[in-house]
Backbone of each chain as ProteinMPNN parsed JSONL, in Angstrom:
{"seq_chain_A": "MEPAMKPVLRKVSAAEEFGAIEAFWTPRVAGELNGQLVKFVRLKGEFEWHAHANEDEMFWVLEGLLTIKLRDKDIHIGPSEFFIIPRGVEHKPVCQDECRVMLFEPAATKQYGD", "coords_chain_A": {"N_chain_A": [[72.77, 12.96, 47.347], [70.647, 15.552, 48.385], [70.779, 18.927, 47.334], [71.221, 21.616, 49.643], [70.367, 24.053, 49.023], [68.776, 25.483, 46.366], [70.408, 26.064, 43.303], [70.683, 29.35, 42.045], [70.377, 31.691, 39.394], [71.93, 34.125, 39.952], [74.164, 36.719, 40.922], [76.198, 36.833, 43.894], [76.82, 39.031, 46.518], [79.355, 39.695, 48.789], [79.32, 41.866, 50.543], [76.597, 42.51, 50.716], [75.616, 40.154, 51.839], [76.939, 40.094, 54.33], [75.768, 42.306, 55.418], [73.391, 41.323, 56.24], [73.879, 39.754, 58.377], [73.753, 39.434, 61.799], [74.698, 38.253, 64.164], [77.656, 36.94, 65.749], [79.581, 34.015, 64.825], [77.576, 32.68, 63.484], [76.921, 31.165, 60.76], [75.949, 32.154, 57.456], [74.261, 30.823, 54.816], [75.175, 31.167, 51.492], [75.338, 30.134, 48.998], [75.35, 27.19, 46.882], [77.116, 24.438, 45.616], [77.719, 21.475, 43.916], [77.033, 19.894, 46.13], [78.363, 21.171, 48.133], [78.48, 23.824, 50.511], [78.566, 27.373, 50.36], [79.402, 29.727, 52.654], [78.981, 32.701, 54.63], [80.503, 34.228, 57.416], [80.686, 35.962, 60.506], [83.247, 36.384, 62.78], [84.335, 36.485, 66.146], [86.315, 36.409, 68.972], [86.493, 33.283, 70.621], [86.108, 29.911, 69.452], [84.868, 26.572, 70.048], [87.127, 23.787, 70.543], [87.161, 21.399, 67.998], [86.397, 18.782, 65.592], [85.82, 17.583, 62.256], [84.712, 14.575, 61.211], [84.377, 13.51, 58.632], [84.562, 15.497, 56.719], [86.309, 17.962, 54.861], [87.232, 21.367, 55.494], [87.099, 24.747, 54.512], [88.549, 27.868, 55.195], [88.308, 31.116, 54.172], [89.661, 34.194, 54.388], [88.209, 37.371, 54.498], [88.151, 39.856, 55.76], [90.056, 41.165, 58.469], [91.976, 39.337, 60.974], [92.609, 35.971, 61.414], [93.155, 33.314, 63.621], [93.822, 29.945, 63.356], [93.864, 27.541, 65.56], [95.744, 24.653, 65.894], [96.48, 21.378, 67.189], [99.217, 21.202, 67.331], [100.295, 23.515, 66.312], [99.87, 27.036, 65.423], [97.913, 28.605, 62.934], [98.015, 31.492, 61.079], [95.855, 33.559, 59.41], [95.139, 36.016, 56.978], [93.487, 38.665, 55.083], [92.533, 37.613, 51.806], [93.748, 35.171, 51.995], [93.775, 31.625, 52.49], [92.871, 28.661, 54.339], [92.804, 25.189, 54.557], [91.204, 22.835, 56.468], [91.853, 19.63, 56.996], [89.751, 16.695, 57.052], [89.041, 15.264, 60.225], [91.006, 16.595, 61.652], [91.693, 18.263, 64.589], [90.658, 21.494, 65.563], [90.599, 24.992, 66.429], [89.091, 27.957, 66.06], [90.151, 31.308, 66.482], [89.842, 34.756, 67.146], [90.814, 37.971, 67.997], [89.823, 40.537, 67.344], [87.007, 41.488, 65.262], [86.483, 39.288, 62.534], [85.943, 38.573, 59.141], [84.708, 36.011, 57.184], [84.706, 33.617, 54.522], [83.297, 30.488, 54.194], [83.77, 27.13, 53.101], [82.186, 24.113, 52.881], [80.924, 20.735, 53.114], [77.399, 20.151, 52.621], [76.459, 18.596, 54.655], [77.893, 19.152, 56.923], [78.354, 19.596, 60.428], [78.319, 22.308, 62.682], [79.64, 22.195, 65.174], [81.179, 19.994, 64.916], [81.84, 16.475, 65.348]], "CA_chain_A": [[72.462, 13.957, 48.372], [69.91, 16.713, 47.893], [71.414, 20.192, 47.707], [70.511, 22.319, 50.708], [69.89, 25.33, 48.501], [68.694, 25.353, 44.919], [71.216, 27.083, 42.647], [69.925, 30.395, 41.371], [71.231, 32.395, 38.449], [72.182, 35.508, 40.346], [75.438, 36.855, 41.614], [76.104, 37.048, 45.333], [77.753, 40.047, 46.99], [79.736, 39.493, 50.194], [78.885, 43.023, 51.334], [75.153, 42.366, 50.991], [75.424, 39.024, 52.754], [77.354, 40.489, 55.682], [74.785, 43.259, 55.905], [72.238, 40.585, 56.778], [74.332, 38.912, 59.494], [73.828, 40.222, 63.034], [75.387, 37.576, 65.272], [78.91, 36.248, 65.489], [79.598, 32.539, 64.837], [76.333, 32.177, 62.901], [77.149, 31.19, 59.312], [74.821, 32.406, 56.556], [74.473, 30.109, 53.552], [75.064, 32.111, 50.379], [75.323, 29.428, 47.727], [75.573, 25.739, 46.925], [77.589, 23.821, 44.373], [78.223, 20.097, 44.036], [76.824, 19.394, 47.483], [79.127, 21.988, 49.067], [77.868, 25.115, 50.794], [79.361, 28.587, 50.522], [78.798, 30.447, 53.777], [79.697, 33.844, 55.188], [80.362, 34.236, 58.87], [81.442, 36.955, 61.288], [83.866, 35.712, 63.921], [85.012, 37.317, 67.16], [86.503, 35.65, 70.201], [86.987, 31.912, 70.492], [85.153, 28.832, 69.244], [85.269, 25.33, 70.72], [87.925, 22.768, 69.863], [86.308, 20.388, 67.386], [86.883, 18.201, 64.339], [84.783, 16.988, 61.414], [85.287, 13.265, 60.881], [84.281, 13.128, 57.22], [84.528, 16.641, 55.809], [87.324, 19.013, 54.883], [86.585, 22.673, 55.648], [87.982, 25.822, 54.061], [88.347, 29.228, 55.694], [88.893, 32.151, 53.302], [89.487, 35.433, 55.154], [87.898, 38.577, 53.727], [88.576, 41.012, 56.568], [90.519, 40.826, 59.806], [93.014, 38.317, 61.12], [92.067, 34.78, 62.052], [94.087, 32.258, 63.997], [93.291, 28.588, 63.48], [94.736, 26.779, 66.445], [95.794, 23.205, 65.745], [97.06, 20.845, 68.426], [100.68, 21.331, 67.354], [100.755, 24.83, 65.846], [98.83, 28.013, 65.096], [97.958, 29.101, 61.562], [97.475, 32.86, 61.056], [95.441, 33.891, 58.041], [94.615, 37.367, 56.781], [92.696, 38.858, 53.861], [92.973, 36.952, 50.572], [94.469, 33.938, 52.299], [92.865, 30.584, 52.948], [93.425, 27.477, 54.999], [91.902, 24.036, 54.495], [91.351, 21.921, 57.596], [91.473, 18.295, 56.528], [88.858, 15.926, 57.926], [89.657, 14.581, 61.349], [92.01, 17.412, 62.339], [91.116, 19.132, 65.613], [91.004, 22.898, 65.362], [89.883, 25.969, 67.251], [89.245, 29.304, 65.494], [90.276, 32.373, 67.48], [90.242, 36.081, 66.661], [90.624, 38.982, 69.031], [88.898, 41.504, 66.766], [86.119, 40.856, 64.283], [87.047, 38.734, 61.318], [84.878, 38.156, 58.222], [85.241, 34.8, 56.565], [83.893, 32.774, 53.657], [83.526, 29.075, 54.503], [83.305, 26.095, 52.172], [82.117, 22.807, 53.522], [79.787, 19.96, 52.603], [76.093, 20.499, 53.178], [76.188, 17.769, 55.832], [78.779, 19.497, 58.041], [77.794, 20.165, 61.655], [79.226, 23.377, 63.093], [80.461, 21.847, 66.337], [81.904, 18.761, 64.666], [81.191, 15.206, 65.667]], "C_chain_A": [[71.702, 15.137, 47.74], [70.671, 17.987, 48.258], [70.557, 20.918, 48.744], [69.893, 23.613, 50.194], [69.871, 25.191, 46.986], [69.561, 26.435, 44.276], [70.322, 28.097, 41.934], [70.883, 31.185, 40.496], [71.336, 33.865, 38.802], [73.542, 35.558, 41.005], [75.183, 37.112, 43.09], [77.191, 38.038, 45.736], [78.067, 39.81, 48.46], [79.232, 40.648, 51.052], [77.404, 42.917, 51.686], [74.895, 41.246, 51.988], [75.794, 39.422, 54.187], [76.392, 41.511, 56.285], [73.581, 42.586, 56.552], [72.613, 39.696, 57.97], [74.478, 39.764, 60.747], [74.714, 39.58, 64.088], [76.715, 36.968, 64.825], [78.695, 34.731, 65.524], [78.309, 31.926, 64.292], [76.45, 32.234, 61.372], [75.849, 31.403, 58.529], [75.132, 31.709, 55.226], [74.2, 31.056, 52.381], [75.026, 31.419, 49.021], [75.592, 27.951, 47.931], [76.112, 25.282, 45.592], [78.143, 22.445, 44.687], [78.113, 19.554, 45.46], [77.625, 20.128, 48.55], [78.384, 23.307, 49.294], [78.924, 26.206, 50.872], [78.668, 29.4, 51.606], [79.635, 31.675, 54.114], [79.468, 33.836, 56.686], [81.226, 35.342, 59.481], [81.969, 36.255, 62.542], [84.45, 36.756, 64.873], [85.084, 36.521, 68.449], [87.005, 34.252, 69.897], [85.84, 30.948, 70.226], [85.686, 27.596, 69.954], [86.297, 24.545, 69.884], [86.962, 21.74, 69.267], [86.982, 19.839, 66.129], [85.686, 17.644, 63.579], [85.347, 15.684, 60.859], [85.367, 13.02, 59.377], [84.317, 14.287, 56.233], [85.739, 17.537, 56.001], [86.591, 20.357, 54.905], [87.582, 23.751, 55.23], [87.565, 27.147, 54.667], [89.055, 30.191, 54.744], [88.61, 33.48, 53.995], [89.266, 36.621, 54.217], [88.376, 39.824, 54.46], [89.03, 40.504, 57.922], [91.579, 39.74, 59.797], [92.458, 37.167, 61.937], [93.203, 33.821, 62.405], [93.319, 30.935, 64.071], [94.276, 27.827, 64.357], [94.603, 25.287, 66.107], [96.481, 22.674, 67.006], [98.568, 21.061, 68.498], [101.211, 22.67, 66.833], [99.569, 25.745, 65.602], [99.029, 28.46, 63.651], [97.303, 30.478, 61.568], [97.11, 33.218, 59.624], [94.782, 35.267, 58.002], [93.864, 37.449, 55.47], [93.353, 38.241, 52.621], [93.917, 35.79, 50.845], [93.439, 32.888, 52.718], [93.617, 29.441, 53.595], [92.377, 26.383, 54.938], [92.214, 23.111, 55.674], [90.906, 20.545, 57.136], [90.578, 17.592, 57.549], [89.641, 15.271, 59.052], [90.652, 15.405, 62.146], [91.326, 18.356, 63.337], [91.587, 20.57, 65.402], [90.119, 23.791, 66.219], [90.133, 27.348, 66.643], [89.241, 30.358, 66.612], [90.555, 33.689, 66.764], [89.864, 37.122, 67.705], [89.601, 40.026, 68.555], [88.053, 40.816, 65.708], [86.855, 40.436, 63.028], [85.875, 38.285, 60.446], [85.42, 37.097, 57.28], [84.22, 34.191, 55.611], [84.288, 31.334, 53.96], [83.041, 28.204, 53.355], [83.304, 24.78, 52.911], [80.915, 22.056, 52.974], [78.492, 20.338, 53.31], [75.823, 19.76, 54.479], [76.963, 18.198, 57.081], [78.02, 20.096, 59.223], [78.81, 21.134, 62.253], [80.163, 22.979, 64.238], [81.208, 20.53, 66.154], [81.127, 17.557, 65.172], [81.343, 14.855, 67.146]], "O_chain_A": [[72.088, 15.643, 46.686], [71.159, 18.11, 49.382], [69.328, 20.84, 48.719], [69.017, 24.195, 50.832], [70.88, 24.811, 46.393], [69.466, 27.603, 44.656], [69.33, 27.733, 41.301], [72.061, 31.328, 40.822], [70.893, 34.736, 38.052], [74.014, 34.573, 41.573], [74.102, 37.548, 43.485], [78.347, 37.896, 45.337], [77.158, 39.732, 49.287], [78.767, 40.429, 52.171], [77.006, 43.2, 52.816], [74.054, 41.378, 52.877], [75.063, 39.127, 55.132], [76.222, 41.576, 57.503], [72.844, 43.209, 57.317], [71.77, 38.976, 58.505], [75.252, 40.721, 60.755], [75.408, 40.279, 64.826], [76.871, 36.543, 63.68], [77.766, 34.232, 66.159], [77.987, 30.779, 64.604], [76.112, 33.25, 60.764], [74.792, 30.892, 58.902], [76.154, 31.986, 54.598], [73.133, 31.664, 52.293], [74.716, 32.048, 48.009], [76.006, 27.518, 49.006], [75.617, 25.697, 44.544], [78.938, 22.276, 45.611], [78.998, 18.839, 45.93], [77.583, 19.766, 49.726], [77.744, 23.835, 48.385], [80.025, 25.994, 51.38], [77.486, 29.722, 51.49], [80.848, 31.686, 53.907], [78.389, 33.486, 57.166], [82.338, 35.611, 59.028], [81.212, 35.613, 63.27], [84.987, 37.777, 64.444], [84.078, 36.026, 68.956], [87.845, 34.063, 69.018], [84.729, 31.145, 70.718], [86.83, 27.582, 70.408], [86.314, 24.646, 68.657], [86.054, 21.266, 69.951], [87.997, 20.362, 65.669], [84.67, 17.281, 64.173], [86.337, 15.688, 60.128], [86.314, 12.395, 58.898], [84.122, 14.083, 55.035], [86.146, 17.837, 57.123], [85.475, 20.473, 54.401], [88.766, 23.671, 55.556], [86.388, 27.509, 54.659], [90.264, 30.088, 54.538], [87.451, 33.854, 54.172], [90.029, 36.845, 53.277], [88.937, 40.736, 53.852], [88.476, 39.546, 58.461], [92.017, 39.285, 58.74], [91.904, 37.366, 63.018], [94.089, 33.556, 61.593], [92.302, 30.828, 64.757], [95.388, 27.512, 63.932], [93.501, 24.742, 66.045], [97.007, 23.454, 67.8], [99.14, 21.099, 69.587], [102.411, 22.937, 66.896], [98.42, 25.306, 65.576], [100.155, 28.668, 63.199], [96.164, 30.621, 62.011], [97.958, 33.184, 58.732], [93.984, 35.625, 58.868], [93.627, 36.433, 54.816], [94.564, 38.341, 52.423], [94.778, 35.469, 50.026], [92.372, 33.22, 53.234], [94.825, 29.279, 53.422], [91.204, 26.616, 55.231], [93.349, 22.666, 55.847], [89.718, 20.315, 56.911], [90.645, 17.863, 58.748], [90.757, 14.789, 58.857], [91.102, 14.97, 63.206], [90.474, 19.157, 62.952], [92.754, 20.823, 65.104], [89.044, 23.394, 66.667], [91.252, 27.858, 66.7], [88.442, 30.3, 67.546], [91.405, 33.742, 65.875], [88.746, 37.141, 68.219], [88.648, 40.351, 69.263], [88.349, 39.691, 65.303], [87.733, 41.142, 62.532], [84.922, 37.687, 60.946], [86.467, 37.276, 56.657], [83.016, 34.243, 55.861], [85.472, 30.999, 53.98], [82.03, 28.5, 52.718], [84.31, 24.384, 53.498], [79.992, 22.664, 52.431], [78.501, 20.788, 54.455], [75.051, 20.231, 55.315], [76.725, 17.675, 58.169], [77.169, 20.97, 59.061], [80.001, 20.834, 62.326], [81.328, 23.375, 64.266], [81.796, 20.005, 67.099], [79.918, 17.621, 65.391], [80.854, 13.815, 67.588]]}, "seq_chain_B": "MEPAMKPVLRKVSAAEEFGAIEAFWTPRVAGELNGQLVKFVRLKGEFEWHAHANEDEMFWVLEGLLTIKLRDKDIHIGPSEFFIIPRGVEHKPVCQDECRVMLFEPAATKQYGD", "coords_chain_B": {"N_chain_B": [[86.484, 8.957, 44.273], [89.789, 10.006, 43.694], [91.563, 12.545, 45.398], [92.98, 15.34, 43.676], [95.067, 16.629, 44.707], [97.007, 16.424, 47.539], [95.834, 17.339, 50.727], [97.448, 19.889, 52.545], [98.905, 21.114, 55.557], [99.066, 24.057, 55.514], [98.786, 27.582, 55.101], [97.344, 29.337, 52.307], [98.231, 31.888, 50.107], [96.666, 34.256, 48.128], [98.029, 36.27, 46.76], [100.643, 35.257, 46.552], [100.143, 32.989, 45.006], [99.16, 34.119, 42.619], [101.444, 35.409, 41.836], [102.865, 33.393, 40.737], [101.688, 32.781, 38.384], [101.777, 33.003, 34.975], [100.458, 33.007, 32.506], [97.368, 33.886, 30.882], [94.071, 32.489, 31.389], [94.875, 30.057, 32.391], [94.389, 28.008, 34.78], [95.571, 27.699, 38.135], [96.069, 25.218, 40.43], [95.347, 25.473, 43.814], [94.491, 24.311, 46.106], [92.677, 21.616, 47.7], [89.584, 20.201, 48.585], [87.301, 17.893, 49.804], [87.081, 16.6, 47.325], [86.831, 18.714, 45.63], [88.374, 21.305, 43.728], [90.34, 24.173, 44.465], [91.118, 26.93, 42.646], [93.266, 29.392, 41.181], [93.043, 31.969, 38.778], [94.048, 33.98, 36.033], [92.314, 36.165, 33.999], [91.648, 37.44, 30.755], [90.148, 38.972, 28.071], [88.289, 36.836, 25.939], [86.605, 33.723, 26.506], [85.748, 30.429, 25.295], [82.323, 29.574, 24.474], [80.794, 27.253, 26.587], [79.793, 24.31, 28.469], [79.398, 22.466, 31.518], [78.542, 19.24, 31.992], [78.081, 17.772, 34.338], [78.958, 19.143, 36.561], [78.844, 21.819, 38.888], [80.07, 25.182, 38.892], [82.059, 27.658, 40.419], [82.698, 31.11, 40.336], [84.698, 33.402, 41.879], [85.376, 36.701, 42.25], [88.39, 38.419, 42.595], [89.932, 40.598, 41.754], [89.253, 43.199, 39.409], [86.774, 43.23, 36.735], [84.353, 40.971, 35.782], [82.496, 39.524, 33.19], [80.0, 37.156, 32.927], [78.709, 35.617, 30.355], [75.542, 34.438, 29.646], [73.117, 32.445, 27.87], [70.792, 33.9, 27.848], [71.171, 36.21, 29.297], [73.499, 38.636, 30.721], [75.871, 38.346, 33.337], [77.344, 40.419, 35.634], [80.207, 40.562, 37.523], [82.077, 41.723, 40.293], [84.851, 42.572, 42.52], [84.84, 40.632, 45.508], [82.455, 39.407, 44.98], [80.422, 36.661, 43.903], [79.568, 34.069, 41.533], [77.652, 31.285, 40.738], [77.719, 28.806, 38.379], [75.378, 26.69, 37.362], [75.417, 23.142, 36.718], [75.344, 22.12, 33.316], [74.579, 24.545, 32.217], [75.099, 26.768, 29.642], [77.853, 28.934, 29.188], [79.943, 31.853, 28.909], [82.872, 33.3, 29.695], [83.953, 36.656, 29.879], [86.211, 39.37, 29.788], [87.299, 42.653, 29.544], [89.555, 44.032, 30.538], [92.292, 42.835, 32.602], [91.307, 40.31, 34.896], [91.167, 38.86, 38.09], [90.612, 35.776, 39.517], [89.105, 33.408, 41.741], [88.436, 30.012, 41.455], [86.081, 27.41, 42.022], [85.635, 24.048, 41.657], [84.747, 20.663, 40.795], [87.281, 18.111, 40.996], [87.27, 16.672, 38.668], [86.521, 18.315, 36.606], [86.599, 19.508, 33.25], [88.285, 22.049, 31.48], [87.25, 23.127, 29.077], [84.729, 22.208, 29.033], [82.206, 19.802, 28.093]], "CA_chain_B": [[87.392, 9.782, 43.456], [91.022, 10.401, 44.374], [91.831, 13.972, 45.308], [94.061, 15.643, 42.735], [96.158, 17.278, 45.442], [96.905, 16.037, 48.934], [95.732, 18.509, 51.591], [98.631, 20.161, 53.362], [98.564, 22.012, 56.654], [99.68, 25.374, 55.363], [97.853, 28.531, 54.51], [97.62, 29.689, 50.912], [98.076, 33.318, 49.862], [96.312, 34.546, 46.734], [99.091, 37.084, 46.152], [101.745, 34.36, 46.173], [99.699, 32.13, 43.906], [99.112, 34.9, 41.368], [102.823, 35.697, 41.46], [103.412, 32.226, 40.024], [100.894, 32.545, 37.169], [102.234, 33.888, 33.898], [99.57, 33.039, 31.334], [95.926, 34.01, 31.076], [93.217, 31.32, 31.129], [95.57, 28.851, 32.813], [94.145, 27.914, 36.221], [96.592, 27.106, 39.014], [95.426, 24.556, 41.57], [95.923, 25.981, 45.062], [94.031, 23.527, 47.24], [91.666, 20.583, 47.421], [88.771, 19.775, 49.726], [86.109, 17.102, 49.481], [87.028, 16.307, 45.892], [86.719, 19.964, 44.885], [89.633, 22.038, 43.631], [90.394, 25.633, 44.556], [92.082, 27.341, 41.628], [93.362, 30.814, 40.862], [93.233, 32.131, 37.336], [94.04, 35.336, 35.472], [91.486, 36.174, 32.789], [91.631, 38.655, 29.939], [89.624, 38.67, 26.741], [87.09, 35.997, 25.866], [86.765, 32.269, 26.478], [84.738, 29.773, 24.451], [81.056, 29.09, 25.014], [80.882, 25.843, 26.968], [78.995, 23.914, 29.63], [79.866, 21.252, 32.204], [77.307, 18.456, 32.125], [77.875, 17.159, 35.656], [79.592, 19.89, 37.648], [78.618, 23.245, 39.096], [81.355, 25.89, 38.925], [81.93, 28.954, 41.08], [83.668, 32.173, 40.064], [84.783, 34.425, 42.943], [86.271, 37.713, 41.697], [89.298, 39.089, 43.537], [90.287, 41.9, 41.173], [88.752, 43.406, 38.059], [85.35, 43.037, 36.48], [84.148, 39.814, 34.919], [81.142, 39.263, 32.692], [79.671, 35.781, 32.551], [77.609, 35.651, 29.398], [74.653, 33.277, 29.552], [72.414, 32.563, 26.591], [69.673, 34.853, 27.928], [71.531, 37.449, 29.984], [74.887, 38.761, 31.154], [76.057, 38.552, 34.772], [78.565, 41.198, 35.858], [80.668, 40.371, 38.901], [83.275, 42.467, 40.681], [85.541, 42.066, 43.711], [84.037, 40.139, 46.633], [81.173, 38.883, 44.507], [80.602, 35.378, 43.225], [78.482, 33.555, 40.719], [77.728, 29.836, 40.557], [77.132, 28.348, 37.124], [74.901, 25.316, 37.582], [75.759, 22.158, 35.687], [74.513, 22.108, 32.119], [74.258, 25.893, 31.741], [76.121, 27.302, 28.749], [78.363, 30.226, 29.64], [81.142, 32.358, 28.221], [83.5, 34.37, 30.472], [84.509, 37.759, 29.085], [86.624, 40.584, 30.499], [88.097, 43.517, 28.669], [90.84, 44.185, 31.218], [92.611, 41.651, 33.413], [90.474, 39.988, 36.036], [91.756, 37.763, 38.872], [89.458, 35.001, 39.958], [89.249, 32.106, 42.393], [87.458, 29.061, 40.93], [85.829, 26.16, 42.741], [84.969, 23.074, 40.805], [85.203, 19.309, 41.1], [88.579, 17.736, 40.425], [87.082, 16.045, 37.359], [86.049, 19.278, 35.612], [87.436, 19.852, 32.114], [88.169, 23.491, 31.294], [86.444, 23.506, 27.915], [83.419, 21.57, 29.122], [82.028, 18.454, 27.546]], "C_chain_B": [[88.632, 10.161, 44.275], [91.176, 11.913, 44.304], [93.036, 14.225, 44.404], [95.272, 16.216, 43.47], [95.981, 16.931, 46.911], [96.79, 17.292, 49.796], [97.005, 18.667, 52.425], [98.259, 21.202, 54.411], [99.344, 23.323, 56.553], [98.634, 26.311, 54.796], [98.287, 28.837, 53.085], [97.315, 31.171, 50.734], [97.763, 33.554, 48.394], [97.428, 35.322, 46.049], [100.26, 36.2, 45.704], [101.369, 33.475, 44.989], [99.69, 32.9, 42.582], [100.518, 35.27, 40.891], [103.454, 34.576, 40.648], [102.664, 31.937, 38.725], [101.322, 33.532, 36.083], [101.195, 34.061, 32.798], [98.109, 33.219, 31.738], [95.241, 32.67, 30.777], [93.891, 30.01, 31.492], [95.431, 28.704, 34.328], [95.293, 27.212, 36.957], [95.88, 26.505, 40.219], [96.131, 24.964, 42.856], [95.49, 25.169, 46.273], [92.978, 22.527, 46.808], [90.899, 20.306, 48.694], [87.548, 19.033, 49.221], [85.961, 16.831, 47.985], [86.85, 17.527, 45.001], [88.091, 20.632, 44.838], [89.398, 23.535, 43.787], [91.479, 26.071, 43.582], [92.113, 28.86, 41.541], [93.622, 30.937, 39.371], [93.184, 33.618, 36.971], [93.273, 35.283, 34.146], [91.649, 37.504, 32.062], [91.173, 38.274, 28.549], [88.384, 37.789, 26.841], [87.467, 34.518, 25.905], [85.648, 31.704, 25.6], [83.406, 29.594, 25.191], [81.22, 27.618, 25.371], [79.947, 25.58, 28.143], [79.628, 22.664, 30.225], [78.63, 20.436, 32.551], [77.02, 18.055, 33.568], [78.456, 17.95, 36.824], [79.123, 21.341, 37.677], [79.986, 23.909, 39.267], [81.134, 27.257, 39.552], [83.072, 29.882, 40.683], [83.581, 33.19, 41.198], [85.808, 35.443, 42.465], [87.084, 38.385, 42.799], [89.655, 40.485, 43.046], [89.7, 41.984, 39.774], [87.261, 43.135, 37.951], [85.186, 41.924, 35.453], [82.689, 39.758, 34.482], [81.022, 37.776, 32.365], [78.474, 35.88, 31.621], [76.838, 34.333, 29.474], [73.857, 33.461, 28.264], [71.313, 33.608, 26.635], [69.991, 36.125, 28.687], [73.016, 37.459, 30.31], [74.911, 38.994, 32.665], [77.384, 39.284, 34.96], [78.99, 41.035, 37.308], [81.995, 41.086, 39.138], [83.872, 41.885, 41.953], [84.589, 41.745, 44.863], [82.606, 39.805, 46.227], [81.441, 37.514, 43.868], [79.357, 35.004, 42.445], [78.711, 32.059, 40.541], [77.002, 29.464, 39.274], [76.68, 26.905, 37.332], [75.286, 24.41, 36.41], [74.79, 22.257, 34.507], [74.207, 23.476, 31.533], [75.41, 26.43, 30.882], [76.546, 28.686, 29.224], [79.646, 30.569, 28.886], [81.707, 33.499, 29.062], [84.154, 35.404, 29.551], [84.992, 38.854, 30.022], [87.574, 41.379, 29.625], [89.501, 43.69, 29.249], [91.074, 42.959, 32.092], [91.696, 41.53, 34.627], [91.133, 38.804, 36.759], [90.654, 37.065, 39.655], [89.899, 33.762, 40.735], [88.116, 31.234, 41.872], [87.298, 27.896, 41.899], [85.108, 25.227, 41.802], [85.495, 21.692, 41.15], [86.518, 18.999, 40.395], [88.438, 17.21, 39.002], [86.752, 17.044, 36.24], [87.081, 19.535, 34.506], [87.188, 21.309, 31.736], [87.227, 23.887, 30.154], [85.062, 22.835, 27.915], [83.395, 20.238, 28.409], [81.763, 18.492, 26.027]], "O_chain_B": [[88.514, 10.588, 45.424], [90.942, 12.505, 43.251], [93.982, 13.438, 44.368], [96.37, 16.278, 42.916], [94.9, 17.13, 47.466], [97.572, 18.226, 49.617], [97.556, 17.692, 52.937], [97.408, 22.06, 54.178], [100.172, 23.64, 57.407], [97.712, 25.887, 54.099], [99.44, 28.625, 52.708], [96.265, 31.652, 51.161], [98.502, 33.108, 47.516], [97.741, 35.065, 44.886], [100.797, 36.376, 44.61], [102.176, 33.244, 44.088], [100.153, 32.398, 41.558], [100.755, 35.424, 39.692], [104.452, 34.781, 39.957], [102.967, 30.961, 38.038], [101.234, 34.747, 36.263], [101.068, 35.143, 32.224], [97.679, 32.762, 32.797], [95.753, 31.842, 30.024], [93.526, 28.96, 30.963], [96.261, 29.217, 35.078], [95.891, 26.263, 36.452], [95.171, 27.205, 40.942], [97.348, 24.824, 42.982], [96.06, 25.32, 47.353], [92.457, 22.587, 45.694], [91.491, 20.187, 49.767], [86.851, 19.497, 48.319], [84.852, 16.833, 47.45], [86.733, 17.408, 43.781], [88.87, 20.539, 45.786], [88.405, 24.085, 43.311], [92.625, 25.632, 43.682], [91.111, 29.528, 41.796], [94.327, 30.12, 38.778], [92.399, 34.392, 37.518], [93.559, 34.451, 33.285], [91.773, 38.557, 32.687], [91.73, 37.373, 27.921], [87.54, 37.978, 27.717], [88.516, 34.118, 25.399], [84.724, 32.419, 25.214], [83.39, 29.476, 26.416], [81.719, 26.829, 24.569], [79.386, 26.504, 28.731], [80.303, 21.903, 29.533], [77.773, 20.886, 33.311], [75.862, 18.002, 33.982], [78.445, 17.473, 37.958], [79.018, 22.001, 36.643], [80.938, 23.28, 39.727], [80.149, 27.934, 39.258], [84.242, 29.501, 40.69], [82.522, 33.766, 41.447], [86.979, 35.106, 42.288], [86.539, 38.855, 43.798], [89.678, 41.439, 43.824], [89.647, 40.993, 39.045], [86.584, 42.851, 38.94], [85.808, 41.944, 34.391], [81.774, 39.921, 35.288], [81.834, 37.217, 31.627], [77.363, 36.189, 32.051], [77.421, 33.253, 29.378], [73.919, 34.52, 27.64], [70.93, 34.15, 25.599], [69.166, 37.038, 28.724], [73.703, 36.444, 30.195], [74.09, 39.735, 33.205], [78.425, 38.819, 34.496], [78.221, 41.335, 38.221], [82.901, 41.057, 38.305], [83.448, 40.824, 42.412], [83.656, 42.497, 45.146], [81.674, 39.908, 47.025], [82.532, 37.247, 43.365], [78.266, 35.534, 42.657], [79.82, 31.621, 40.234], [75.821, 29.767, 39.103], [77.508, 26.004, 37.463], [75.453, 24.86, 35.277], [73.587, 22.45, 34.681], [73.627, 23.561, 30.45], [76.547, 26.532, 31.343], [75.714, 29.505, 29.612], [80.321, 29.71, 28.318], [81.092, 34.562, 29.142], [84.818, 35.057, 28.574], [84.278, 39.235, 30.95], [88.522, 40.844, 29.049], [90.501, 43.52, 28.552], [90.171, 42.148, 32.298], [91.365, 42.515, 35.285], [91.601, 37.863, 36.119], [89.871, 37.7, 40.361], [90.924, 33.151, 40.432], [86.962, 31.664, 41.848], [88.266, 27.454, 42.518], [84.083, 25.584, 41.22], [86.571, 21.563, 41.734], [86.822, 19.553, 39.338], [89.38, 17.292, 38.214], [86.708, 16.671, 35.068], [88.263, 19.749, 34.774], [86.044, 21.758, 31.674], [86.495, 24.871, 30.262], [84.329, 22.89, 26.927], [84.434, 19.628, 28.156], [81.589, 17.444, 25.404]]}, "name": "protein", "num_of_chains": 2, "seq": "MEPAMKPVLRKVSAAEEFGAIEAFWTPRVAGELNGQLVKFVRLKGEFEWHAHANEDEMFWVLEGLLTIKLRDKDIHIGPSEFFIIPRGVEHKPVCQDECRVMLFEPAATKQYGDMEPAMKPVLRKVSAAEEFGAIEAFWTPRVAGELNGQLVKFVRLKGEFEWHAHANEDEMFWVLEGLLTIKLRDKDIHIGPSEFFIIPRGVEHKPVCQDECRVMLFEPAATKQYGD"}
């Protein structure tokens, strides 16, 4: 698989990346390693129920409180906490107030799932 | 490749993970996704010069200041900043005071390189 972004020898600052993000639910790719993308995203409100058949996805919360709704329970994650959604598991991200998140997922992942 | 750790449906707290780490330079595996490991590690002092022939490695700083020495320059990273060391690039992590870091690397990565 070709990497979606050529690795560059520079550090990346979350503050600078978020400064370049205007819209909610629009991930910004900030890095690539081993075919995985590092993305920053601003979340507010609700996203669709979806699942990724072949990719695990990680949410690492930087600011705010994020609820990951699963079909049988809710997972609440705050700053410096993360949650990995295994492939095939239906989930729905929800946050009342703005939440800033770092995402890790394969370059092939589609935002709305399969 | 078999994952080194079965994904579990629970959130992970950096504070709790660091509470379980006693020694410097001893990464603690906190999660696995897509064959990649999420690790927490406490750093202080200097590590060996090394490189990973086949794996890119990401350092995300949570606390403290970390210098990644490369052969031609130094990269200084602080909280909420990250740096990806592409495969094959020699590097040497250095920090005078304690630094707390989240690492992402493939499950197969050897700490001292190849």
